[in-house]
N, C-alpha and C positions, 0 to 999 in steps of 0.2 A: 387580378386580371393582368395579362401580359401587356407590356408597353407596345406602343404603336409599331416600332421597328421590329418587334418579334412576331408580328402577325402577317401572314401571307394569304392572299385571295387567289384561288385557282378558278378562272372562268371556264365556261363551256368551250370557248374557242381560245386555246392557249396562245398568248402573244409570243411571236418569234421575231425578234429584231434582226435586221440585216447584219450579217457578219459571219464569223466562224461558228461551227456547231458548239465549240467550247464556250464561246460568248453567249450563245443562246441558253445553254444550261446554267451559266452563272448569272444571267439576268434575274433580278434587277441590281445585282451587286457585282460588277465586273472585277472589282478589286479583291474579291474573295479568294483566299489561297486554298486551292484544291488540286490535288495531284491528278494527272491523267488516268492513273490506275483507278482512282476512286470514281472519276467520271465514267470510265469504261464499265466499272462494276454496276453503277447506277443504271446505265443503259441496258446492260445484260439482264438485270433483274426485272425490267419491265418489258422484256421481249424485243428490245431494239439493238441486239448485239451486232446486227449487220452494219450499224452506223459507227461502231467504235473506231474503225480505220479512217473515219472522215471527220474526226474532232477538229482538225486544223482547217478543214475546207470552208471557204467563204461562199455562201450561196443565199438565194432567196428561199430560206427554209419553209416559209409559209406557202410556197408554191411547190416545193419538192415533196413535202410530207403529206400523207392523207390525213383526214380528220382523226381517225383512230390513232395514227402514229403521233400526231400532235398531242393528243390527250395522254398517251403513254409517256411522252417526253415531259409533259407537265407534272406527272407523278414523280418522274426521275428528278426533276428540278427541285421539288419539295424535299425529297430525301437528301439532296445535296445541301440545301440551305438550313434544314432542320429548324424551322420556326417553332415557337412555343404554342402558337395557335394557328389553325388553318381553316379557312372557309372554302368549301368545295361547292361551286355553283354549277351543278349538273355536269361535272367535269368528266364523267365517263360515259356520257350519253351516246357516243358513236360506237361503243363496244357492246358485244353481247353480254348477257347477264352473268354468265359464268366467268368471263374475263373481268367484268366489273368487280365481282366478289373477290377474285384472286388479287387484283391490284389494290383493292381497299384493304384487304388483310395484310398485304405487303407494306402498305403505307403505315398501318398501325404498328407493325413490327419495327419499322424504321424510326417511327416517332412515338415511342411508348409513353412518353410523359406529356405529349402535346394534347391540346384541346382541339378536336376535329369536329367541325359543324358541316353537315352535308345538306345541301339544298337540292332537292331533286323530285321530279314527278315519279321516277322509278328508282327507288333506293337500291344501291348496290347489293346489300345484304343486311336486312334489319338486325339479324342476330349479332353482327359485328359492331353494333352501336350500343351504347349504354342506355340511351334514352331515345324515344322517338316522339315527335310532336306533329300532329296533322293540322293543317290550316283548313278550317271549316267556315262556310258562310252561315251567318246567323242574322237574317234580315238584311239590314244595310251595313252590317259589320262583319269583319273576319276575325275569328277567334282561334288561337293556338290551343289545341287540347292534347294532353298526353295520351299515348296508346299503350295498352297493357302488354306486358311481355308475352303473354299467351298468344295474343294476336300477332306479335312479331314472329314468333316461332312458326305459326301457321303460314304466314306469308312467306317466310324464308323457305319452308318446305315446298311451297307452290313454285317459287323461283327455281329451286333445284330440279324439280320434276319437269318444269317447262324447258329448262336448259338441256336436260337429258333427251327430251322428245324432239328437240330441234335438230334437223338434219342439215340446215344451212344457216349461216350467220349473215350479217350485213355484208354486201358486196364491197370489196376493196376497190373503190373507184377514185378517180382523180378529180377533186372538186375545184378545178381551175382550168386554165387553157394555155396553149402555147402558140404564140405568134411567130411569124417568120422572121428570124434574126440570123443572118448568115454569119455574123461575127461571133455569135454565141453558140449556135448549133447549125453548121452548114450541111449536115448529113443528107437531108432531102434534096437540096440543090446539087450536091455532089453525085447523088444517085441518078438524078436526071441527066447530068452531064455524062455519067458513065453509060447510061442506056443510049444516049446519042452517039458516044464514041464507039460503042459496040455495034451500032446500026440495028438495034433491036426492033423488029417488026412483028406484029401479030403475037407478041409474047403475053403470057399470063403471069401476073405479078401479085404476090402477097406482101402487104406493107403494114408493118407494126408501128402505130403511132401516127395519126393523120395530121395533127396540129389543127388549129382553127382555120389555117390557110388552105389546107387540102391541096397543096401545090402539086404533089405527085399525081393525084387523080385529075386535077384540072389541066396541067400541062400535057399529060398523056392524051387527054380528050381533044386537045387543040392542035397538037403537032403533026397529025396525020400518020402517026406510027402504027395505028390500029392495035396498040397494046391495050390490055384490059387489066384493071387494078381492083383488087379486093383489099380494102383497108379496115383496120380495127382500131377503135379508140375506147379508152376507159373513162373518157371525160364527157359528161352530159353536154357541156358547153360546145365541145367540138362536134358532137353528133348533131346538136341543134343547128350548128353552122352548116353542116352537110345538108340537112333537111331544107334549110332556107336556100342554099345553092341549087338544089335539085328542083325546088318549086319554081325558081326563077329561070332555070335552064334545064328543062326536062331531058334534052338530048344527052346531057352529062351521064344520065343513068344507063346509057347503052354500054359505056366502057368503064364506068367507075361506080363501084358499090362500096359503101362504108357502113359498118354496123357497130353498135355499142355493146361492149361486153368485156369480160376478163379474158385476155389471151390465154391464161392458164386454165381455162375451161374448154379449150379446143377439143373437138371430137373429129377424128379422122374420117368418120363416115359422112361428114357434112362438107368435106373439102375436096376440090378438084386437084388436078396436078398443076404444078407451077414451073415456070422457067426461071423465075427470080423470086427469092424470099429475102426481105429486109428485116433484120433483127437488131436495129440500131439501138433499141432501148432495153435489150435483154438485161435482166438483173436490176434494173432501176426501180421497179415498182413491186417486185415480189417480196412480200413480208410475211410475218407470222399470221397476219389477218387472213391471208389466202388459205392457210392451213385449216381454218375453222370450217370451211365448206369443201374440203377435200380437193383443192386445186392442184394442178400439176406443178412440178418443180421447174426451174429454168431448163434443166436438161430434158425433163420429160416433155415439156412444151416444144423444145427444139427438135426432139426426135419425132414427134407427131408431124411437124412440118417437113423435116428431112425426108421422111418416107414419101411425102407428096411431091418432092422435087424430081423433075424428069432427069434422066441420064443426060449429062452435059449441062444441066441447070446449075444455078449458083445460089449460095446463101451469103449475104453481105452483113458485116458488122461495122459499127462506127467506133473508130479508135479513140475518139474524143469523149466518149461516154465515161461518166464517173464510175460506172460499173464494168468497164471494159475488161477488168481482170476476170470477171465471171464469164464474159463472152469468150475470152481466150481459153478458159477451161472447157467450155462447151465445144469450141472449134477443135480443140485437141481430141476430145472424145469422139466427135464426128469423123475426124481424120483417121481414127483407128477403126472406123467402120467402112463407109463407102464414099468418103469425101477426101479431097486432096487440096493442098494450098494452090491458089490460082492468082497469087500476087495481090497487089493493092492498087487503089486509084484514089488520089487525093487523101481524104480522111477515112477511106473505106478499106477494110480488109475483106478478101474474097476467098471462098472455098468452093470447089465445084464437085459435082457428083460424077463418079466414074461407074462404068458397068461392073456388075458383080463379077468377082474373080473366082 
C-alpha cells in the first residue's frame, strides 16, 4: 500500500488556491521542481492549451475557470505530481461522458503504475477500470458487490452510443458572479463615461457581460439618455440579480433587457441593429467546452454582431482584459472588412463601421 504522501485525492470541486496558475498546478507541493514546458504539456493534454500563456498570471482562478475547466485542471495536476495512488471523487462530473472517458484514459496513460479508485454515480468508462464495485442497499446495511466484466462492457457500449446520440453537451456557463470593482475592472464605468462624452441619445446597445451590478443597464435607465441596452450573461447568479432588479423596478424593463445564455450561440435572425456593441470579455470564456455543442468561435461571434452594427456604429474592446490579444486579432480582422480604427477612451479601444466601398 502506498505511503500517505504518495496518495492524492481529487474531489469533484478542484481546490484552486489564490496565486499564479503555476502555483495552482503545483499545489499541494509548491516546492516541486517542474519545468514550464512540462506544465504547458500537461495543460495541452487536457484541453486547456489556451491557459499556457497565463502560467505566471496571479488570479482568483476559482472564479476565472468554469467547473469543467477546473476538473480538467485537476487531471493535469495529477499528471504533474504522479502519485502512486489516486482517489477520484466524481472528479469529471461537469463534463460529458465522451470527455470523461478521454480524460480518464489519458490519466491511466500518464500514471500506468498508479492505483486509481474512482467514486462516481456515473463512471467515466467501466471498460477502463480493472474492477468495479457497486454499493447496494441490503436492509439497514450497505454492501459493496463486484460487477461482472460482461456487465461493464454492456454499460460501456451504452455510454458510447449515448454520447454519439447527443447533439449538445453541458452549457459552458460561469458558476460565479462579478461585482462592481473599478480598480480591478473599470470597463463598464468607462463605457458609461464614453457614452456620456459622446452625448449618445436614443442609441441601441449590445453589452457582453452584465456583472451582478448591471450598472450599464441601470445607469442608462436613470440618466435620461433614452438609450436601450440588451445585455447577455453566462452567469445564473447575474441573471437572477437582473430578475430581482426587474421585479422591484419594472420600469427598468422598458430600456434594459438581460438574458442568460452563451454569447457564442448568437443567431443573427434574433438580433436588431446596434449603435454600440461592447465586447469587453471577448476570448475570456471561450473554451473547448463550447466546441462540444457547436458554438461559434470568437471571430464568428464578433462577425455576427458586426453585421448588426449600423453604419457609423462602434464596437468597443477592453484593453485591460487578460484575453485582449484575442480581441486585437478580431479587431484586425474586422478592420480588413467594414470597420476602421476610431481611437481609444480610457481603457477602451474603439472601431467604427464605415459604409461599404
